C-alpha positions in Angstrom: 19.0 22.8 -8.6 20.6 19.8 -9.4 21.8 17.6 -6.5 25.2 17.8 -5.2 27.7 15.6 -5.8 30.8 16.6 -3.4 30.7 17.3 0.0 33.3 18.9 2.4 34.0 17.6 6.1 36.0 19.9 8.6 37.5 18.2 11.0 38.4 19.9 14.5 38.2 18.7 17.6 35.5 15.9 18.3 35.6 11.4 18.3 35.4 11.8 14.4 37.2 8.2 14.3 34.5 6.9 17.0 33.6 3.5 16.0 29.8 3.1 15.5 28.5 -0.3 14.7 32.3 -1.3 13.7 32.4 1.9 11.0 34.5 5.1 11.7 32.4 8.1 12.3 34.1 9.9 9.4 34.0 6.9 7.0 30.2 6.8 8.4 29.5 10.0 6.9 31.5 9.4 3.7 29.7 6.3 3.3 26.2 7.6 3.9 26.9 10.3 1.3 27.8 7.8 -1.2 23.9 6.6 -0.6 22.8 10.1 -1.0 24.8 10.2 -4.5 27.5 12.3 -3.1 30.4 10.6 -4.6 33.0 13.0 -3.8 34.4 14.5 -0.3 36.8 17.2 0.7 38.4 16.6 4.2 40.0 19.9 5.5 41.8 18.6 8.8 42.7 21.0 11.4 45.2 18.4 13.0 46.7 15.2 12.0 45.7 15.2 8.0 48.3 12.8 7.4 46.8 10.2 10.2 43.3 11.0 8.5 44.7 10.3 5.0 46.1 6.9 6.4 42.6 6.0 7.9 40.6 6.7 4.7 43.3 5.2 2.5 43.2 1.9 4.3 39.3 1.5 4.1 38.1 -1.2 1.3 34.6 0.2 1.7 35.9 3.8 0.6 37.1 2.6 -2.6 34.4 3.4 -4.6 34.4 7.1 -3.2 36.5 10.1 -4.0 37.9 12.0 -1.6 41.2 14.4 -1.0 42.3 15.3 2.3 43.7 18.8 3.1 45.7 20.2 6.1 44.6 23.2 7.1 48.0 24.1 8.9 49.7 24.1 5.2 47.3 24.6 2.6 46.8 27.9 1.4 43.2 29.7 0.9 44.0 29.9 -2.5 44.9 26.0 -3.1 41.7 25.4 -1.0 39.5 27.3 -3.5 40.9 25.7 -6.1 39.9 22.0 -5.0 36.3 23.3 -4.7 33.7 22.1 -7.1 32.0 24.6 -9.1 28.8 23.0 -8.3 26.8 23.2 -4.6 28.3 21.4 -2.2 27.2 19.6 0.9 29.1 20.9 4.2 29.2 18.9 7.5 30.5 20.4 10.3 30.2 18.2 13.2 30.6 14.4 14.6 27.4 13.2 13.7 25.6 10.0 12.9 22.4 10.5 10.6 20.4 8.6 7.8 21.5 9.3 4.2 17.6 9.8 3.5 18.1 13.4 5.7 21.0 13.9 3.0 18.4 13.3 0.4 16.2 15.6 1.5 19.0 18.4 1.7 19.4 17.2 -1.8 15.9 18.2 -2.9 16.0 21.8 -1.0 16.1 25.0 -3.5 18.8 27.3 -2.7 20.9 27.6 0.3 19.7 25.5 3.0 20.5 24.3 6.7 19.3 21.4 8.3 17.7 22.0 11.7 16.0 19.6 14.5 14.4 20.0 17.5 16.2 17.6 19.5 16.5 17.9 22.8 20.3 17.2 22.5 23.1 19.3 22.8 23.8 20.4 19.2 26.7 22.4 17.1 24.7 25.6 17.2 21.3 27.2 18.2 19.3 29.0 16.1 16.1 30.9 15.2 14.0 30.1 12.5 11.2 32.4 10.8 9.3 31.5 8.1 11.0 28.9 6.8 14.5 30.8 6.8 17.2 31.3 9.1 16.6 34.3 10.9 19.4 34.2 13.6 22.3 32.5 14.7 22.2 33.1 18.5 22.1 31.0 21.3 19.0 31.0 23.4 17.3 29.6 27.0 15.2 27.2 24.9 15.7 27.7 21.3 12.7 26.2 19.1 15.5 24.8 16.6 19.2 24.0 16.6 21.4 23.3 13.9 22.4 19.9 12.8 25.8 21.1 11.3 24.9 20.1 7.9 24.6 22.4 5.2 24.0 23.1 1.6 25.3 26.1 -0.1 26.9 27.4 -3.2 30.5 26.4 -3.8 31.5 30.1 -4.3 29.9 31.3 -1.3 31.8 28.8 1.1 34.8 29.7 -0.5 34.8 33.3 0.2 34.0 32.4 3.7 37.0 30.0 3.8 39.2 32.7 2.8 38.1 35.2 5.3 38.5 33.1 8.1 41.3 30.7 7.1 43.3 31.7 10.1 40.6 31.1 12.8 39.7 27.9 11.2 43.5 26.7 11.5 43.6 27.4 15.3 40.3 27.5 16.6 38.7 24.7 18.0 35.3 26.3 17.3 36.4 27.1 13.8 33.8 25.1 12.3 31.0 26.9 14.1 32.3 30.1 13.1 32.4 29.0 9.7 28.6 28.2 9.7 27.9 31.6 11.7 29.5 33.2 9.0 27.6 31.7 6.2 24.2 32.0 7.6 25.2 35.6 7.7 26.3 35.6 3.9 23.1 34.9 2.2 19.3 34.1 3.2 19.6 30.4 4.3 16.5 28.2 4.5 16.3 26.2 7.6 15.0 22.7 6.7 13.3 20.7 9.5 14.8 16.9 9.9 13.7 16.4 13.2 11.8 13.0 11.6 15.3 11.9 10.8 17.9 9.5 12.7 20.2 12.6 13.8 23.2 12.4 16.5 25.6 14.1 17.9 28.6 12.2 19.1 29.8 13.6 22.4 32.3 12.6 25.4 31.7 10.1 26.9 31.6 7.7 23.8 30.8 5.0 26.5 27.0 7.3 26.3 26.5 8.7 22.8 28.1 5.8 21.1 25.6 2.9 22.2 22.4 5.1 21.7 23.6 6.1 18.0 24.0 2.4 17.7 20.6 1.5 19.1 18.8 4.4 16.7 20.7 3.3 13.8 19.3 0.0 14.5 15.7 1.2 15.2 16.2 2.7 11.7 17.0 -0.4 9.7 13.1 -1.6 9.1 11.5 -1.5 5.6 8.4 0.4 4.8 7.1 -2.8 3.6 7.0 -4.4 6.8 4.2 -6.2 8.3 3.1 -5.4 12.0 4.6 -8.9 13.1 7.3 -8.1 11.3 7.7 -4.7 12.8 6.9 -5.9 16.6 8.4 -9.1 16.8 10.4 -9.9 14.0 12.5 -6.6 14.4 13.1 -6.8 17.8 14.6 -10.0 18.1 16.5 -9.7 15.0 18.0 -6.4 15.9 19.5 -7.9 19.2 21.1 -10.6 17.3 22.8 -8.0 15.2 23.6 -5.7 18.0 25.8 -9.1 18.9 27.1 -9.2 15.7 28.2 -6.0 14.1 31.3 -5.6 16.1 32.2 -9.4 15.1 33.8 -10.8 11.9 30.5 -12.2 10.7 29.7 -11.1 7.2 25.9 -10.8 6.4 26.6 -13.6 3.5 27.5 -15.8 6.4 24.1 -14.8 7.9 22.2 -15.9 5.0 23.7 -19.2 4.8 23.3 -19.7 8.4 19.3 -18.7 8.4 19.0 -21.2 5.8 20.7 -23.8 7.4 18.4 -23.8 10.1 15.7 -23.2 8.0 16.7 -26.5 6.3 17.2 -28.0 9.6 13.5 -27.1 10.4 12.2 -28.9 6.9 13.9 -32.1 8.1 12.4 -32.0 11.3 8.7 -31.3 10.0 9.2 -34.1 7.9 9.3 -36.7 10.6 6.4 -38.7 11.3 6.1 -37.7 15.0 4.3 -34.7 16.5 7.5 -33.4 18.6 9.5 -33.5 15.8 7.3 -31.1 13.7 6.8 -28.6 16.6 10.7 -28.3 17.1 10.6 -28.1 12.5 8.1 -25.2 12.6 9.8 -23.3 15.6 13.2 -23.9 13.9 11.8 -22.4 10.8 10.4 -19.4 12.9 14.0 -18.9 14.0 15.5 -19.2 10.6 12.9 -16.2 9.8 14.4 -14.2 12.3 17.9 -14.6 11.6 17.0 -14.3 7.9 16.4 -10.6 8.9 20.1 -10.3 10.5 21.9 -10.3 6.9 20.2 -7.2 5.6 20.4 -5.2 8.8 23.9 -6.3 9.1 24.6 -5.1 5.3 22.9 -1.7 5.6 24.4 -1.2 9.3 27.8 -1.8 7.9 27.7 -1.1 4.6 28.3 -4.6 3.1 25.3 -4.6 0.7 25.9 -5.8 -2.8 24.1 -7.2 -5.7 25.4 -11.0 -5.2 24.4 -10.8 -1.3 20.7 -9.6 -2.6 21.0 -12.7 -5.1 22.2 -15.0 -2.3 19.5 -14.1 0.2 16.6 -14.4 -2.4 18.0 -17.8 -3.8 18.4 -19.0 -0.4 15.2 -18.1 1.0 13.4 -19.9 -2.1 15.9 -23.4 -1.5 14.3 -23.3 2.2 10.4 -22.5 0.8 11.2 -25.5 -1.9 12.3 -28.2 1.1 10.1 -26.8 3.6 6.7 -27.4 2.0 7.3 -30.8 0.6 8.7 -32.1 3.8 5.5 -30.8 5.5 3.5 -33.1 3.7 6.4 -35.7 3.7 5.8 -35.6 7.3 2.1 -35.6 7.3 1.8 -38.8 4.7 4.8 -40.9 6.9 2.4 -40.2 10.0 -0.9 -41.1 8.4 0.0 -42.8 5.5 -3.1 -40.8 3.3 -2.1 -40.7 -0.3 -3.6 -37.3 -0.6 -0.8 -35.6 1.7 1.7 -36.8 -1.1 -0.2 -35.3 -3.7 -0.8 -32.3 -2.3 2.9 -32.4 -1.6 3.7 -32.7 -5.2 1.1 -30.0 -6.1 2.6 -27.9 -3.5 6.2 -28.5 -5.0 5.1 -27.9 -8.6 3.6 -24.5 -7.4 6.5 -23.5 -5.9 8.5 -24.3 -8.7 6.0 -22.3 -11.2 6.1 -19.6 -8.6 9.7 -19.3 -8.8 9.7 -19.8 -12.5 7.5 -16.4 -13.0 8.9 -14.0 -10.5 12.6 -14.5 -10.0 13.6 -13.6 -13.3 12.9 -10.1 -12.7 14.0 -10.5 -8.8 17.7 -12.1 -9.9 17.8 -9.1 -12.9 16.8 -6.6 -10.1 14.2 -4.8 -12.9 12.7 -1.9 -11.2 9.1 -3.4 -10.3 5.6 -1.1 -10.8 3.9 -0.2 -7.5 1.5 -3.4 -7.8 4.4 -6.3 -8.6 6.5 -4.5 -5.7 2.9 -5.2 -3.1 2.3 -8.7 -4.8 6.2 -9.4 -4.0 6.3 -7.9 -0.3 3.2 -10.4 0.3 5.1 -13.4 -1.0 8.6 -12.2 0.5 6.7 -11.7 3.8 6.9 -14.9 6.2 4.5 -14.2 8.5 3.0 -17.5 8.4 6.4 -18.7 9.8 4.0 -17.6 13.6 1.2 -19.8 12.3 3.3 -22.9 11.8 4.2 -23.6 15.7 0.6 -22.9 16.3 -0.7 -25.2 13.8 1.6 -27.9 14.6 1.2 -27.7 18.7 -3.1 -28.4 17.7 -2.1 -31.3 14.9 -3.3 -29.2 12.0 -0.7 -28.8 9.7 -2.7 -30.1 6.9 -4.7 -27.0 7.1 -1.5 -24.8 6.4 -0.5 -27.5 3.2 -3.8 -27.0 1.7 -3.8 -23.0 1.8 0.1 -23.6 0.6 -1.1 -25.5 -2.4 -3.9 -23.1 -3.3 -1.9 -20.2 -2.7 1.6 -20.9 -4.7 -0.8 -21.4 -7.8 -2.9 -18.3 -7.1 0.5 -16.3 -6.7 1.8 -17.2 -10.0 -1.4 -16.8 -11.6 -1.7 -12.9 -10.2 2.1 -12.4 -11.3 1.5 -12.8 -15.1 -1.6 -11.4 -15.0 -0.1 -8.3 -13.5 2.9 -8.5 -15.3 1.0 -8.7 -18.6 -1.0 -5.6 -17.6 2.0 -3.4 -16.8 4.0 -4.5 -19.9 1.0 -3.0 -22.1 1.8 0.2 -23.5 -0.7 3.4 -22.4 -2.9 3.8 -25.0 -2.3 6.8 -27.4 -4.2 10.1 -27.2 -5.2 10.5 -30.5 -7.4 13.8 -31.6 -10.5 13.3 -33.4 -12.5 16.2 -35.4 -16.1 16.7 -34.4 -18.2 16.6 -37.2 
């Protein structure tokens, strides 16, 4: 089945506009849908439809999302049916925070599918699942699964049930749950276990559920390529900073510039001839690497990703590297007056420039990289060495780092060129040969 491009949200009671990391919950649902390929949203509002419309109309982040708001009190079933798409749709019936990958999983399902979870928290409805299918929609003392309130189904099926219960949907605070129950009884529905994905129902009191949702969102911001050091130290520290920034006017691009500024200050300190300045410089660079994670976290958390922001982050990272390594050599040269360090600094600078020349064009053009290039870039982008730098500075062994960097930059450049050439090479064609 092709992916759904239309979503429907039924707004009855609930904190649909509670701010989660600075973004109203309904907006967050729609923006997550856009990440999963759902570019159009139909909002069915039981009350205050005009206020819902105003909230969406003034949201700059929703400019790339198509949406319509329908007042269930004044819109007839026939008008609602005419607004529905011909394709399958994704239905959201509860005020929930979730990972967009949850919707992507649902998009890949075959046939009508309900997202279910084993989460212990109170959820929209309890149900029974048997052999991967929803067997019943009934409350039990300790159900194995609970509904997530997210369902994918054919538009015709949804429209039929909508017309049947339109009166209840207009008035009842549990109308959305009734709609879900009727849909489950309409046709066989698959159950998709989403327990491994981020999912949380927002309930009163908000001073408990909102901080919990923000904590879970922050924990979900890591990347698959993160190293052990990044997962165990960097992310924890950067997320602590991001938590304090997400409700402020600070933008991701401002954090990019600020982290680069701290890194450049560290480079200046490393260029000084005294060990204390060099230790301070290495610590400032470590701080800049932690802060460098905040821009991406803030962008993903508040839906402010942009192509310009990604390029700015890449350029500023390389500017810091361009100053950092030669400054280490300069500091050692000024302290010991060894010409060797001056030569190593020049060689390192040359290696960095060569490396930038071979891999930056790929990243700035945002070309899709093959798996091998992706792994090589992840190793390059990793700043695990930032944790080694203060240790070497304390023990007065920065020259070890300088030697490793001088060799490593050229090895990386050669490896990138070789791998790129291999992956550009067309696959050999298969030719049939006649047996003699």
